[in-house]
Every structure is written in structure tokens, then in C-alpha cells.
N, CA, C and O atoms as a Maestro MAE file, in Angstrom:
{
 s_m_m2io_version
 :::
 2.0.0
}

f_m_ct {
 s_m_title
 :::
 protein
 m_atom[324] {
  # First column is atom index #
  i_m_mmod_type
  r_m_x_coord
  r_m_y_coord
  r_m_z_coord
  i_m_residue_number
  s_m_chain_name
  s_m_pdb_residue_name
  s_m_pdb_atom_name
  i_m_atomic_number
  :::
  1 25 35.507 -105.183 -54.933 1 A "MET " " N  " 7
  2 3 34.238 -104.538 -55.259 1 A "MET " " CA " 6
  3 2 34.258 -103.106 -54.679 1 A "MET " " C  " 6
  4 15 34.704 -102.903 -53.550 1 A "MET " " O  " 8
  5 25 33.789 -102.150 -55.428 2 A "HIS " " N  " 7
  6 3 33.767 -100.775 -54.943 2 A "HIS " " CA " 6
  7 2 32.343 -100.382 -54.542 2 A "HIS " " C  " 6
  8 15 31.355 -100.932 -55.028 2 A "HIS " " O  " 8
  9 25 32.287 -99.423 -53.651 3 A "GLU " " N  " 7
  10 3 30.998 -98.975 -53.123 3 A "GLU " " CA " 6
  11 2 30.451 -97.858 -54.008 3 A "GLU " " C  " 6
  12 15 31.178 -96.946 -54.401 3 A "GLU " " O  " 8
  13 25 29.172 -97.946 -54.310 4 A "VAL " " N  " 7
  14 3 28.507 -96.905 -55.090 4 A "VAL " " CA " 6
  15 2 27.654 -96.094 -54.151 4 A "VAL " " C  " 6
  16 15 26.842 -96.643 -53.406 4 A "VAL " " O  " 8
  17 25 27.833 -94.785 -54.184 5 A "MET " " N  " 7
  18 3 27.041 -93.901 -53.290 5 A "MET " " CA " 6
  19 2 25.924 -93.246 -54.086 5 A "MET " " C  " 6
  20 15 26.153 -92.718 -55.174 5 A "MET " " O  " 8
  21 25 24.756 -93.283 -53.560 6 A "SER " " N  " 7
  22 3 23.598 -92.594 -54.143 6 A "SER " " CA " 6
  23 2 23.520 -91.202 -53.543 6 A "SER " " C  " 6
  24 15 23.902 -91.008 -52.389 6 A "SER " " O  " 8
  25 25 23.024 -90.211 -54.317 7 A "PRO " " N  " 7
  26 3 22.848 -88.877 -53.740 7 A "PRO " " CA " 6
  27 2 21.916 -88.875 -52.549 7 A "PRO " " C  " 6
  28 15 21.978 -87.970 -51.717 7 A "PRO " " O  " 8
  29 25 21.057 -89.867 -52.451 8 A "LEU " " N  " 7
  30 3 20.106 -89.901 -51.349 8 A "LEU " " CA " 6
  31 2 20.737 -90.492 -50.060 8 A "LEU " " C  " 6
  32 15 20.223 -90.269 -48.964 8 A "LEU " " O  " 8
  33 25 21.845 -91.240 -50.197 9 A "THR " " N  " 7
  34 3 22.485 -91.834 -49.030 9 A "THR " " CA " 6
  35 2 23.815 -91.181 -48.688 9 A "THR " " C  " 6
  36 15 24.472 -91.602 -47.736 9 A "THR " " O  " 8
  37 25 24.222 -90.183 -49.424 10 A "GLY " " N  " 7
  38 3 25.500 -89.518 -49.203 10 A "GLY " " CA " 6
  39 2 25.449 -88.681 -47.929 10 A "GLY " " C  " 6
  40 15 24.479 -88.735 -47.174 10 A "GLY " " O  " 8
  41 25 26.512 -87.903 -47.702 11 A "PRO " " N  " 7
  42 3 26.540 -87.080 -46.479 11 A "PRO " " CA " 6
  43 2 25.439 -86.045 -46.485 11 A "PRO " " C  " 6
  44 15 25.044 -85.559 -47.544 11 A "PRO " " O  " 8
  45 25 24.942 -85.706 -45.313 12 A "HIS " " N  " 7
  46 3 23.901 -84.717 -45.181 12 A "HIS " " CA " 6
  47 2 24.466 -83.312 -45.393 12 A "HIS " " C  " 6
  48 15 25.469 -82.957 -44.774 12 A "HIS " " O  " 8
  49 25 23.860 -82.532 -46.231 13 A "ILE " " N  " 7
  50 3 24.308 -81.175 -46.483 13 A "ILE " " CA " 6
  51 2 23.467 -80.228 -45.630 13 A "ILE " " C  " 6
  52 15 22.244 -80.176 -45.762 13 A "ILE " " O  " 8
  53 25 24.126 -79.495 -44.769 14 A "ASP " " N  " 7
  54 3 23.492 -78.478 -43.928 14 A "ASP " " CA " 6
  55 2 23.646 -77.123 -44.588 14 A "ASP " " C  " 6
  56 15 24.752 -76.584 -44.626 14 A "ASP " " O  " 8
  57 25 22.571 -76.561 -45.105 15 A "HIS " " N  " 7
  58 3 22.653 -75.303 -45.836 15 A "HIS " " CA " 6
  59 2 23.326 -74.210 -45.012 15 A "HIS " " C  " 6
  60 15 24.134 -73.458 -45.556 15 A "HIS " " O  " 8
  61 25 23.025 -74.099 -43.739 16 A "ASP " " N  " 7
  62 3 23.598 -73.038 -42.916 16 A "ASP " " CA " 6
  63 2 25.117 -73.210 -42.708 16 A "ASP " " C  " 6
  64 15 25.825 -72.237 -42.448 16 A "ASP " " O  " 8
  65 25 25.597 -74.436 -42.823 17 A "LYS " " N  " 7
  66 3 27.011 -74.696 -42.614 17 A "LYS " " CA " 6
  67 2 27.787 -74.737 -43.928 17 A "LYS " " C  " 6
  68 15 28.887 -74.191 -44.003 17 A "LYS " " O  " 8
  69 25 27.241 -75.369 -44.958 18 A "HIS " " N  " 7
  70 3 27.985 -75.620 -46.202 18 A "HIS " " CA " 6
  71 2 27.708 -74.584 -47.317 18 A "HIS " " C  " 6
  72 15 28.384 -74.609 -48.345 18 A "HIS " " O  " 8
  73 25 26.763 -73.707 -47.140 19 A "CYS " " N  " 7
  74 3 26.414 -72.745 -48.187 19 A "CYS " " CA " 6
  75 2 26.458 -71.314 -47.654 19 A "CYS " " C  " 6
  76 15 25.613 -70.493 -48.011 19 A "CYS " " O  " 8
  77 25 27.416 -71.020 -46.820 20 A "LYS " " N  " 7
  78 3 27.528 -69.692 -46.191 20 A "LYS " " CA " 6
  79 2 28.014 -68.644 -47.202 20 A "LYS " " C  " 6
  80 15 27.630 -67.477 -47.117 20 A "LYS " " O  " 8
  81 25 28.850 -69.055 -48.148 21 A "LEU " " N  " 7
  82 3 29.488 -68.101 -49.052 21 A "LEU " " CA " 6
  83 2 29.068 -68.331 -50.501 21 A "LEU " " C  " 6
  84 15 28.840 -69.461 -50.932 21 A "LEU " " O  " 8
  85 25 28.978 -67.254 -51.219 22 A "GLU " " N  " 7
  86 3 28.713 -67.334 -52.644 22 A "GLU " " CA " 6
  87 2 30.080 -67.391 -53.374 22 A "GLU " " C  " 6
  88 15 31.054 -66.784 -52.929 22 A "GLU " " O  " 8
  89 25 30.129 -68.119 -54.480 23 A "PHE " " N  " 7
  90 3 31.369 -68.189 -55.265 23 A "PHE " " CA " 6
  91 2 31.813 -66.776 -55.607 23 A "PHE " " C  " 6
  92 15 31.002 -65.958 -56.041 23 A "PHE " " O  " 8
  93 25 33.107 -66.482 -55.414 24 A "GLY " " N  " 7
  94 3 33.648 -65.179 -55.725 24 A "GLY " " CA " 6
  95 2 33.583 -64.147 -54.625 24 A "GLY " " C  " 6
  96 15 34.019 -63.012 -54.815 24 A "GLY " " O  " 8
  97 25 33.039 -64.524 -53.460 25 A "SER " " N  " 7
  98 3 32.990 -63.570 -52.351 25 A "SER " " CA " 6
  99 2 34.381 -63.270 -51.823 25 A "SER " " C  " 6
  100 15 35.253 -64.138 -51.795 25 A "SER " " O  " 8
  101 25 34.573 -62.022 -51.404 26 A "TYR " " N  " 7
  102 3 35.864 -61.630 -50.821 26 A "TYR " " CA " 6
  103 2 35.814 -61.850 -49.317 26 A "TYR " " C  " 6
  104 15 34.848 -61.441 -48.672 26 A "TYR " " O  " 8
  105 25 36.827 -62.486 -48.744 27 A "VAL " " N  " 7
  106 3 36.928 -62.762 -47.312 27 A "VAL " " CA " 6
  107 2 38.318 -62.502 -46.824 27 A "VAL " " C  " 6
  108 15 39.261 -62.413 -47.610 27 A "VAL " " O  " 8
  109 25 38.448 -62.378 -45.505 28 A "GLN " " N  " 7
  110 3 39.721 -62.427 -44.832 28 A "GLN " " CA " 6
  111 2 39.778 -63.766 -44.125 28 A "GLN " " C  " 6
  112 15 38.994 -63.996 -43.205 28 A "GLN " " O  " 8
  113 25 40.687 -64.671 -44.522 29 A "ILE " " N  " 7
  114 3 40.805 -65.957 -43.873 29 A "ILE " " CA " 6
  115 2 41.690 -65.820 -42.646 29 A "ILE " " C  " 6
  116 15 42.713 -65.137 -42.698 29 A "ILE " " O  " 8
  117 25 41.318 -66.453 -41.550 30 A "HIS " " N  " 7
  118 3 42.041 -66.384 -40.295 30 A "HIS " " CA " 6
  119 2 43.051 -67.534 -40.284 30 A "HIS " " C  " 6
  120 15 42.677 -68.706 -40.337 30 A "HIS " " O  " 8
  121 25 44.317 -67.184 -40.215 31 A "GLU " " N  " 7
  122 3 45.401 -68.157 -40.293 31 A "GLU " " CA " 6
  123 2 45.952 -68.474 -38.904 31 A "GLU " " C  " 6
  124 15 45.791 -67.715 -37.948 31 A "GLU " " O  " 8
  125 25 46.605 -69.628 -38.842 32 A "GLU " " N  " 7
  126 3 47.334 -69.977 -37.597 32 A "GLU " " CA " 6
  127 2 48.362 -68.900 -37.276 32 A "GLU " " C  " 6
  128 15 49.028 -68.388 -38.176 32 A "GLU " " O  " 8
  129 25 48.493 -68.559 -36.008 33 A "HIS " " N  " 7
  130 3 49.435 -67.468 -35.656 33 A "HIS " " CA " 6
  131 2 49.999 -67.718 -34.265 33 A "HIS " " C  " 6
  132 15 49.503 -68.522 -33.476 33 A "HIS " " O  " 8
  133 25 51.073 -66.972 -34.023 34 A "ASP " " N  " 7
  134 3 51.665 -66.948 -32.694 34 A "ASP " " CA " 6
  135 2 51.612 -65.522 -32.211 34 A "ASP " " C  " 6
  136 15 50.834 -64.729 -32.742 34 A "ASP " " O  " 8
  137 25 52.382 -65.175 -31.259 35 A "ASN " " N  " 7
  138 3 52.385 -63.808 -30.739 35 A "ASN " " CA " 6
  139 2 53.314 -62.859 -31.447 35 A "ASN " " C  " 6
  140 15 53.612 -61.782 -30.932 35 A "ASN " " O  " 8
  141 25 53.787 -63.246 -32.646 36 A "SER " " N  " 7
  142 3 54.661 -62.366 -33.423 36 A "SER " " CA " 6
  143 2 53.835 -61.281 -34.133 36 A "SER " " C  " 6
  144 15 52.612 -61.235 -34.004 36 A "SER " " O  " 8
  145 25 54.497 -60.445 -34.853 37 A "MET " " N  " 7
  146 3 53.839 -59.331 -35.562 37 A "MET " " CA " 6
  147 2 53.412 -59.714 -36.996 37 A "MET " " C  " 6
  148 15 53.034 -58.841 -37.777 37 A "MET " " O  " 8
  149 25 53.469 -60.982 -37.335 38 A "THR " " N  " 7
  150 3 53.036 -61.413 -38.687 38 A "THR " " CA " 6
  151 2 51.513 -61.256 -38.799 38 A "THR " " C  " 6
  152 15 50.779 -61.253 -37.810 38 A "THR " " O  " 8
  153 25 51.089 -61.126 -40.046 39 A "ALA " " N  " 7
  154 3 49.621 -60.964 -40.307 39 A "ALA " " CA " 6
  155 2 48.869 -62.186 -39.845 39 A "ALA " " C  " 6
  156 15 49.350 -63.315 -39.945 39 A "ALA " " O  " 8
  157 25 47.674 -61.938 -39.334 40 A "ARG " " N  " 7
  158 3 46.824 -63.034 -38.816 40 A "ARG " " CA " 6
  159 2 45.719 -63.367 -39.803 40 A "ARG " " C  " 6
  160 15 45.063 -64.400 -39.663 40 A "ARG " " O  " 8
  161 25 45.500 -62.522 -40.789 41 A "THR " " N  " 7
  162 3 44.481 -62.788 -41.817 41 A "THR " " CA " 6
  163 2 45.107 -62.512 -43.192 41 A "THR " " C  " 6
  164 15 46.099 -61.795 -43.322 41 A "THR " " O  " 8
  165 25 44.488 -63.106 -44.194 42 A "SER " " N  " 7
  166 3 44.881 -62.877 -45.595 42 A "SER " " CA " 6
  167 2 43.636 -62.695 -46.456 42 A "SER " " C  " 6
  168 15 42.600 -63.311 -46.205 42 A "SER " " O  " 8
  169 25 43.747 -61.848 -47.467 43 A "GLY " " N  " 7
  170 3 42.637 -61.674 -48.405 43 A "GLY " " CA " 6
  171 2 42.499 -62.923 -49.267 43 A "GLY " " C  " 6
  172 15 43.495 -63.506 -49.696 43 A "GLY " " O  " 8
  173 25 41.247 -63.332 -49.519 44 A "ALA " " N  " 7
  174 3 40.996 -64.520 -50.322 44 A "ALA " " CA " 6
  175 2 39.658 -64.413 -51.015 44 A "ALA " " C  " 6
  176 15 38.806 -63.616 -50.623 44 A "ALA " " O  " 8
  177 25 39.474 -65.225 -52.056 45 A "ILE " " N  " 7
  178 3 38.233 -65.324 -52.816 45 A "ILE " " CA " 6
  179 2 37.637 -66.666 -52.596 45 A "ILE " " C  " 6
  180 15 38.329 -67.669 -52.767 45 A "ILE " " O  " 8
  181 25 36.355 -66.750 -52.216 46 A "ALA " " N  " 7
  182 3 35.677 -67.992 -51.955 46 A "ALA " " CA " 6
  183 2 35.483 -68.806 -53.248 46 A "ALA " " C  " 6
  184 15 35.051 -68.274 -54.271 46 A "ALA " " O  " 8
  185 25 35.813 -70.107 -53.179 47 A "LEU " " N  " 7
  186 3 35.673 -70.958 -54.353 47 A "LEU " " CA " 6
  187 2 34.511 -71.936 -54.188 47 A "LEU " " C  " 6
  188 15 33.557 -71.908 -54.966 47 A "LEU " " O  " 8
  189 25 34.590 -72.800 -53.173 48 A "ARG " " N  " 7
  190 3 33.499 -73.780 -52.978 48 A "ARG " " CA " 6
  191 2 33.671 -74.450 -51.604 48 A "ARG " " C  " 6
  192 15 34.755 -74.411 -51.021 48 A "ARG " " O  " 8
  193 25 32.613 -75.050 -51.106 49 A "PRO " " N  " 7
  194 3 32.723 -75.799 -49.835 49 A "PRO " " CA " 6
  195 2 33.597 -77.026 -50.019 49 A "PRO " " C  " 6
  196 15 33.635 -77.614 -51.099 49 A "PRO " " O  " 8
  197 25 34.302 -77.413 -48.958 50 A "THR " " N  " 7
  198 3 35.131 -78.650 -49.028 50 A "THR " " CA " 6
  199 2 34.259 -79.889 -48.910 50 A "THR " " C  " 6
  200 15 34.638 -80.958 -49.388 50 A "THR " " O  " 8
  201 25 33.092 -79.761 -48.279 51 A "GLY " " N  " 7
  202 3 32.233 -80.913 -48.070 51 A "GLY " " CA " 6
  203 2 32.450 -81.621 -46.761 51 A "GLY " " C  " 6
  204 15 31.797 -82.628 -46.488 51 A "GLY " " O  " 8
  205 25 33.367 -81.113 -45.929 52 A "ASN " " N  " 7
  206 3 33.629 -81.781 -44.654 52 A "ASN " " CA " 6
  207 2 32.542 -81.374 -43.638 52 A "ASN " " C  " 6
  208 15 31.752 -80.466 -43.897 52 A "ASN " " O  " 8
  209 25 32.516 -82.028 -42.532 53 A "THR " " N  " 7
  210 3 31.472 -81.819 -41.542 53 A "THR " " CA " 6
  211 2 31.642 -80.488 -40.784 53 A "THR " " C  " 6
  212 15 30.686 -80.016 -40.169 53 A "THR " " O  " 8
  213 25 32.839 -79.875 -40.815 54 A "GLN " " N  " 7
  214 3 33.022 -78.628 -40.102 54 A "GLN " " CA " 6
  215 2 32.517 -77.415 -40.882 54 A "GLN " " C  " 6
  216 15 32.398 -76.325 -40.321 54 A "GLN " " O  " 8
  217 25 32.223 -77.594 -42.158 55 A "GLY " " N  " 7
  218 3 31.739 -76.463 -42.982 55 A "GLY " " CA " 6
  219 2 32.843 -75.626 -43.574 55 A "GLY " " C  " 6
  220 15 32.617 -74.458 -43.894 55 A "GLY " " O  " 8
  221 25 34.058 -76.191 -43.737 56 A "ALA " " N  " 7
  222 3 35.173 -75.446 -44.316 56 A "ALA " " CA " 6
  223 2 34.919 -75.177 -45.810 56 A "ALA " " C  " 6
  224 15 34.119 -75.857 -46.453 56 A "ALA " " O  " 8
  225 25 35.607 -74.190 -46.328 57 A "HIS " " N  " 7
  226 3 35.514 -73.831 -47.764 57 A "HIS " " CA " 6
  227 2 36.944 -73.796 -48.331 57 A "HIS " " C  " 6
  228 15 37.926 -73.667 -47.600 57 A "HIS " " O  " 8
  229 25 37.015 -73.917 -49.655 58 A "TYR " " N  " 7
  230 3 38.231 -73.659 -50.376 58 A "TYR " " CA " 6
  231 2 38.260 -72.208 -50.791 58 A "TYR " " C  " 6
  232 15 37.242 -71.640 -51.186 58 A "TYR " " O  " 8
  233 25 39.451 -71.605 -50.697 59 A "PHE " " N  " 7
  234 3 39.613 -70.207 -51.047 59 A "PHE " " CA " 6
  235 2 40.842 -70.076 -51.926 59 A "PHE " " C  " 6
  236 15 41.752 -70.902 -51.858 59 A "PHE " " O  " 8
  237 25 40.871 -69.021 -52.764 60 A "LEU " " N  " 7
  238 3 42.076 -68.661 -53.532 60 A "LEU " " CA " 6
  239 2 42.747 -67.520 -52.751 60 A "LEU " " C  " 6
  240 15 42.239 -66.399 -52.730 60 A "LEU " " O  " 8
  241 25 43.867 -67.803 -52.120 61 A "ASN " " N  " 7
  242 3 44.631 -66.834 -51.370 61 A "ASN " " CA " 6
  243 2 45.168 -65.791 -52.325 61 A "ASN " " C  " 6
  244 15 45.913 -66.147 -53.238 61 A "ASN " " O  " 8
  245 25 44.828 -64.520 -52.165 62 A "ILE " " N  " 7
  246 3 45.208 -63.459 -53.066 62 A "ILE " " CA " 6
  247 2 46.722 -63.240 -53.053 62 A "ILE " " C  " 6
  248 15 47.318 -62.960 -54.093 62 A "ILE " " O  " 8
  249 25 47.338 -63.366 -51.892 63 A "ASN " " N  " 7
  250 3 48.799 -63.129 -51.757 63 A "ASN " " CA " 6
  251 2 49.636 -64.231 -52.417 63 A "ASN " " C  " 6
  252 15 50.608 -63.942 -53.115 63 A "ASN " " O  " 8
  253 25 49.259 -65.473 -52.197 64 A "SER " " N  " 7
  254 3 50.087 -66.578 -52.702 64 A "SER " " CA " 6
  255 2 49.590 -67.150 -54.029 64 A "SER " " C  " 6
  256 15 50.358 -67.794 -54.743 64 A "SER " " O  " 8
  257 25 48.349 -66.933 -54.364 65 A "GLY " " N  " 7
  258 3 47.779 -67.501 -55.594 65 A "GLY " " CA " 6
  259 2 47.457 -68.983 -55.449 65 A "GLY " " C  " 6
  260 15 47.205 -69.649 -56.453 65 A "GLY " " O  " 8
  261 25 47.456 -69.512 -54.246 66 A "ARG " " N  " 7
  262 3 47.210 -70.954 -54.019 66 A "ARG " " CA " 6
  263 2 45.832 -71.166 -53.386 66 A "ARG " " C  " 6
  264 15 45.281 -70.282 -52.730 66 A "ARG " " O  " 8
  265 25 45.293 -72.378 -53.608 67 A "TRP " " N  " 7
  266 3 44.043 -72.780 -52.994 67 A "TRP " " CA " 6
  267 2 44.377 -73.126 -51.558 67 A "TRP " " C  " 6
  268 15 45.388 -73.776 -51.294 67 A "TRP " " O  " 8
  269 25 43.525 -72.690 -50.611 68 A "VAL " " N  " 7
  270 3 43.661 -73.059 -49.204 68 A "VAL " " CA " 6
  271 2 42.292 -73.495 -48.680 68 A "VAL " " C  " 6
  272 15 41.252 -73.056 -49.171 68 A "VAL " " O  " 8
  273 25 42.317 -74.341 -47.704 69 A "SER " " N  " 7
  274 3 41.078 -74.769 -47.038 69 A "SER " " CA " 6
  275 2 41.042 -74.105 -45.685 69 A "SER " " C  " 6
  276 15 42.039 -74.080 -44.965 69 A "SER " " O  " 8
  277 25 39.885 -73.564 -45.341 70 A "CYS " " N  " 7
  278 3 39.821 -72.820 -44.082 70 A "CYS " " CA " 6
  279 2 38.368 -72.871 -43.573 70 A "CYS " " C  " 6
  280 15 37.433 -72.856 -44.374 70 A "CYS " " O  " 8
  281 25 38.181 -72.931 -42.263 71 A "ASN " " N  " 7
  282 3 36.852 -72.901 -41.721 71 A "ASN " " CA " 6
  283 2 36.616 -71.683 -40.805 71 A "ASN " " C  " 6
  284 15 35.597 -71.606 -40.120 71 A "ASN " " O  " 8
  285 25 37.572 -70.730 -40.801 72 A "ASN " " N  " 7
  286 3 37.416 -69.468 -40.084 72 A "ASN " " CA " 6
  287 2 37.698 -68.340 -41.034 72 A "ASN " " C  " 6
  288 15 38.807 -68.227 -41.555 72 A "ASN " " O  " 8
  289 25 36.703 -67.495 -41.272 73 A "TRP " " N  " 7
  290 3 36.859 -66.365 -42.185 73 A "TRP " " CA " 6
  291 2 35.880 -65.273 -41.802 73 A "TRP " " C  " 6
  292 15 34.938 -65.491 -41.040 73 A "TRP " " O  " 8
  293 25 36.127 -64.087 -42.352 74 A "THR " " N  " 7
  294 3 35.222 -62.946 -42.206 74 A "THR " " CA " 6
  295 2 34.923 -62.438 -43.591 74 A "THR " " C  " 6
  296 15 35.828 -62.014 -44.309 74 A "THR " " O  " 8
  297 25 33.662 -62.474 -43.976 75 A "ALA " " N  " 7
  298 3 33.216 -61.983 -45.314 75 A "ALA " " CA " 6
  299 2 33.209 -60.445 -45.283 75 A "ALA " " C  " 6
  300 15 32.735 -59.832 -44.327 75 A "ALA " " O  " 8
  301 25 33.743 -59.845 -46.348 76 A "LEU " " N  " 7
  302 3 33.833 -58.398 -46.457 76 A "LEU " " CA " 6
  303 2 33.382 -57.951 -47.852 76 A "LEU " " C  " 6
  304 15 33.351 -58.762 -48.777 76 A "LEU " " O  " 8
  305 25 33.035 -56.678 -48.009 77 A "PRO " " N  " 7
  306 3 32.695 -56.199 -49.339 77 A "PRO " " CA " 6
  307 2 33.916 -56.305 -50.252 77 A "PRO " " C  " 6
  308 15 35.051 -56.162 -49.797 77 A "PRO " " O  " 8
  309 25 33.678 -56.557 -51.540 78 A "MET " " N  " 7
  310 3 34.769 -56.678 -52.519 78 A "MET " " CA " 6
  311 2 35.489 -55.316 -52.641 78 A "MET " " C  " 6
  312 15 34.859 -54.261 -52.712 78 A "MET " " O  " 8
  313 25 36.820 -55.385 -52.663 79 A "LEU " " N  " 7
  314 3 37.646 -54.205 -52.804 79 A "LEU " " CA " 6
  315 2 37.697 -53.797 -54.280 79 A "LEU " " C  " 6
  316 15 37.530 -54.642 -55.160 79 A "LEU " " O  " 8
  317 25 37.926 -52.513 -54.557 80 A "ASN " " N  " 7
  318 3 38.029 -52.030 -55.912 80 A "ASN " " CA " 6
  319 2 39.258 -52.557 -56.620 80 A "ASN " " C  " 6
  320 15 39.244 -52.718 -57.840 80 A "ASN " " O  " 8
  321 25 40.333 -52.833 -55.872 81 A "GLU " " N  " 7
  322 3 41.551 -53.333 -56.467 81 A "GLU " " CA " 6
  323 2 41.352 -54.727 -56.945 81 A "GLU " " C  " 6
  324 15 42.277 -55.333 -57.485 81 A "GLU " " O  " 8
  :::
 }
 m_bond[323] {
  # First column is bond index #
  i_m_from
  i_m_to
  i_m_order
  :::
  1 1 2 1
  2 2 3 1
  3 3 4 2
  4 3 5 1
  5 5 6 1
  6 6 7 1
  7 7 8 2
  8 7 9 1
  9 9 10 1
  10 10 11 1
  11 11 12 2
  12 11 13 1
  13 13 14 1
  14 14 15 1
  15 15 16 2
  16 15 17 1
  17 17 18 1
  18 18 19 1
  19 19 20 2
  20 19 21 1
  21 21 22 1
  22 22 23 1
  23 23 24 2
  24 23 25 1
  25 25 26 1
  26 26 27 1
  27 27 28 2
  28 27 29 1
  29 29 30 1
  30 30 31 1
  31 31 32 2
  32 31 33 1
  33 33 34 1
  34 34 35 1
  35 35 36 2
  36 35 37 1
  37 37 38 1
  38 38 39 1
  39 39 40 2
  40 39 41 1
  41 41 42 1
  42 42 43 1
  43 43 44 2
  44 43 45 1
  45 45 46 1
  46 46 47 1
  47 47 48 2
  48 47 49 1
  49 49 50 1
  50 50 51 1
  51 51 52 2
  52 51 53 1
  53 53 54 1
  54 54 55 1
  55 55 56 2
  56 55 57 1
  57 57 58 1
  58 58 59 1
  59 59 60 2
  60 59 61 1
  61 61 62 1
  62 62 63 1
  63 63 64 2
  64 63 65 1
  65 65 66 1
  66 66 67 1
  67 67 68 2
  68 67 69 1
  69 69 70 1
  70 70 71 1
  71 71 72 2
  72 71 73 1
  73 73 74 1
  74 74 75 1
  75 75 76 2
  76 75 77 1
  77 77 78 1
  78 78 79 1
  79 79 80 2
  80 79 81 1
  81 81 82 1
  82 82 83 1
  83 83 84 2
  84 83 85 1
  85 85 86 1
  86 86 87 1
  87 87 88 2
  88 87 89 1
  89 89 90 1
  90 90 91 1
  91 91 92 2
  92 91 93 1
  93 93 94 1
  94 94 95 1
  95 95 96 2
  96 95 97 1
  97 97 98 1
  98 98 99 1
  99 99 100 2
  100 99 101 1
  101 101 102 1
  102 102 103 1
  103 103 104 2
  104 103 105 1
  105 105 106 1
  106 106 107 1
  107 107 108 2
  108 107 109 1
  109 109 110 1
  110 110 111 1
  111 111 112 2
  112 111 113 1
  113 113 114 1
  114 114 115 1
  115 115 116 2
  116 115 117 1
  117 117 118 1
  118 118 119 1
  119 119 120 2
  120 119 121 1
  121 121 122 1
  122 122 123 1
  123 123 124 2
  124 123 125 1
  125 125 126 1
  126 126 127 1
  127 127 128 2
  128 127 129 1
  129 129 130 1
  130 130 131 1
  131 131 132 2
  132 131 133 1
  133 133 134 1
  134 134 135 1
  135 135 136 2
  136 135 137 1
  137 137 138 1
  138 138 139 1
  139 139 140 2
  140 139 141 1
  141 141 142 1
  142 142 143 1
  143 143 144 2
  144 143 145 1
  145 145 146 1
  146 146 147 1
  147 147 148 2
  148 147 149 1
  149 149 150 1
  150 150 151 1
  151 151 152 2
  152 151 153 1
  153 153 154 1
  154 154 155 1
  155 155 156 2
  156 155 157 1
  157 157 158 1
  158 158 159 1
  159 159 160 2
  160 159 161 1
  161 161 162 1
  162 162 163 1
  163 163 164 2
  164 163 165 1
  165 165 166 1
  166 166 167 1
  167 167 168 2
  168 167 169 1
  169 169 170 1
  170 170 171 1
  171 171 172 2
  172 171 173 1
  173 173 174 1
  174 174 175 1
  175 175 176 2
  176 175 177 1
  177 177 178 1
  178 178 179 1
  179 179 180 2
  180 179 181 1
  181 181 182 1
  182 182 183 1
  183 183 184 2
  184 183 185 1
  185 185 186 1
  186 186 187 1
  187 187 188 2
  188 187 189 1
  189 189 190 1
  190 190 191 1
  191 191 192 2
  192 191 193 1
  193 193 194 1
  194 194 195 1
  195 195 196 2
  196 195 197 1
  197 197 198 1
  198 198 199 1
  199 199 200 2
  200 199 201 1
  201 201 202 1
  202 202 203 1
  203 203 204 2
  204 203 205 1
  205 205 206 1
  206 206 207 1
  207 207 208 2
  208 207 209 1
  209 209 210 1
  210 210 211 1
  211 211 212 2
  212 211 213 1
  213 213 214 1
  214 214 215 1
  215 215 216 2
  216 215 217 1
  217 217 218 1
  218 218 219 1
  219 219 220 2
  220 219 221 1
  221 221 222 1
  222 222 223 1
  223 223 224 2
  224 223 225 1
  225 225 226 1
  226 226 227 1
  227 227 228 2
  228 227 229 1
  229 229 230 1
  230 230 231 1
  231 231 232 2
  232 231 233 1
  233 233 234 1
  234 234 235 1
  235 235 236 2
  236 235 237 1
  237 237 238 1
  238 238 239 1
  239 239 240 2
  240 239 241 1
  241 241 242 1
  242 242 243 1
  243 243 244 2
  244 243 245 1
  245 245 246 1
  246 246 247 1
  247 247 248 2
  248 247 249 1
  249 249 250 1
  250 250 251 1
  251 251 252 2
  252 251 253 1
  253 253 254 1
  254 254 255 1
  255 255 256 2
  256 255 257 1
  257 257 258 1
  258 258 259 1
  259 259 260 2
  260 259 261 1
  261 261 262 1
  262 262 263 1
  263 263 264 2
  264 263 265 1
  265 265 266 1
  266 266 267 1
  267 267 268 2
  268 267 269 1
  269 269 270 1
  270 270 271 1
  271 271 272 2
  272 271 273 1
  273 273 274 1
  274 274 275 1
  275 275 276 2
  276 275 277 1
  277 277 278 1
  278 278 279 1
  279 279 280 2
  280 279 281 1
  281 281 282 1
  282 282 283 1
  283 283 284 2
  284 283 285 1
  285 285 286 1
  286 286 287 1
  287 287 288 2
  288 287 289 1
  289 289 290 1
  290 290 291 1
  291 291 292 2
  292 291 293 1
  293 293 294 1
  294 294 295 1
  295 295 296 2
  296 295 297 1
  297 297 298 1
  298 298 299 1
  299 299 300 2
  300 299 301 1
  301 301 302 1
  302 302 303 1
  303 303 304 2
  304 303 305 1
  305 305 306 1
  306 306 307 1
  307 307 308 2
  308 307 309 1
  309 309 310 1
  310 310 311 1
  311 311 312 2
  312 311 313 1
  313 313 314 1
  314 314 315 1
  315 315 316 2
  316 315 317 1
  317 317 318 1
  318 318 319 1
  319 319 320 2
  320 319 321 1
  321 321 322 1
  322 322 323 1
  323 323 324 2
  :::
 }
}
């Protein structure tokens, strides 16, 4: 038997945590790093919240063209490029 979830009994959505970004917003995602000279952030486009309790979002990484999940970012104005 499978469990049926009602929208009223599902996970609690915290607007301040899960709705921080608008679809298509430009951000710099903060990536794992060490003390080397490699980049610590990457340009990305906000797609949607992941729905987890930490408030992470899915982003389209501009450099790799891949979807990434991240909960540390800095929203910036959209670049002309």
C-alpha cells in the first residue's frame, strides 16, 4: 500500500526560506573550495526551490550548462551578456 499525501499535511513551506529567489534570477553560487587559486563562485540562473528543509534551490550553472543544487548564493543584477 502506498501513502497518499495531502497538500494540507505535506511539508511546511517557509516563504522566507523557500521563496527567496525569482525564477531566472542571476546569482553567484558558492562552491566547495580549498586554499587553491580555483574560482570559489560560479554564475548561475535560479530555477526553483529543491523543497528541502535547508532552503536550497536548483540552479543552471552557466559555465557547465548543468543543474546544480546549492543553498549558498549571492543574488546579483543580470549581466548584459
